[in-house]
Steps between C-alpha positions, in 0.01 A plus 500: 500500500605859439385813679436819305389841619197634316403866480145575389402814308180644354208256478700210646562698817128574528396137446770341717459759773868561567799656332746214541531139608736204492403216270622140480536325163648180368853531365519587129160670511434752225332837527197334341491234772522773764214688334284188493570429868410860582170473309426172681547678833316817394235398241388860442829553314385273214317783326819712507747221416546602134581860597748437780867581456771316691844635580777309673770695678374822335498367142192392306508132407296271279297214643773243423750669731624257769484637853780452750533502877471852644381659175285808550189485282289806428154450356236747400 
């Protein structure tokens, strides 16, 4: 398992109800896998899923990007 720090912005912050959180994922998880896990935990995000942008360590990434231990993920 890897631990990432997630910062929520815009609609994700409103839906999740907080500005940041730690998140556990399986090793070799992609940004897409993270997004799916997030939607599973917060189903209201499904309607926004297509419009969300993900950045890792302050750089936008595509959904195939592999996340690593201690990455900082920003989503909004």
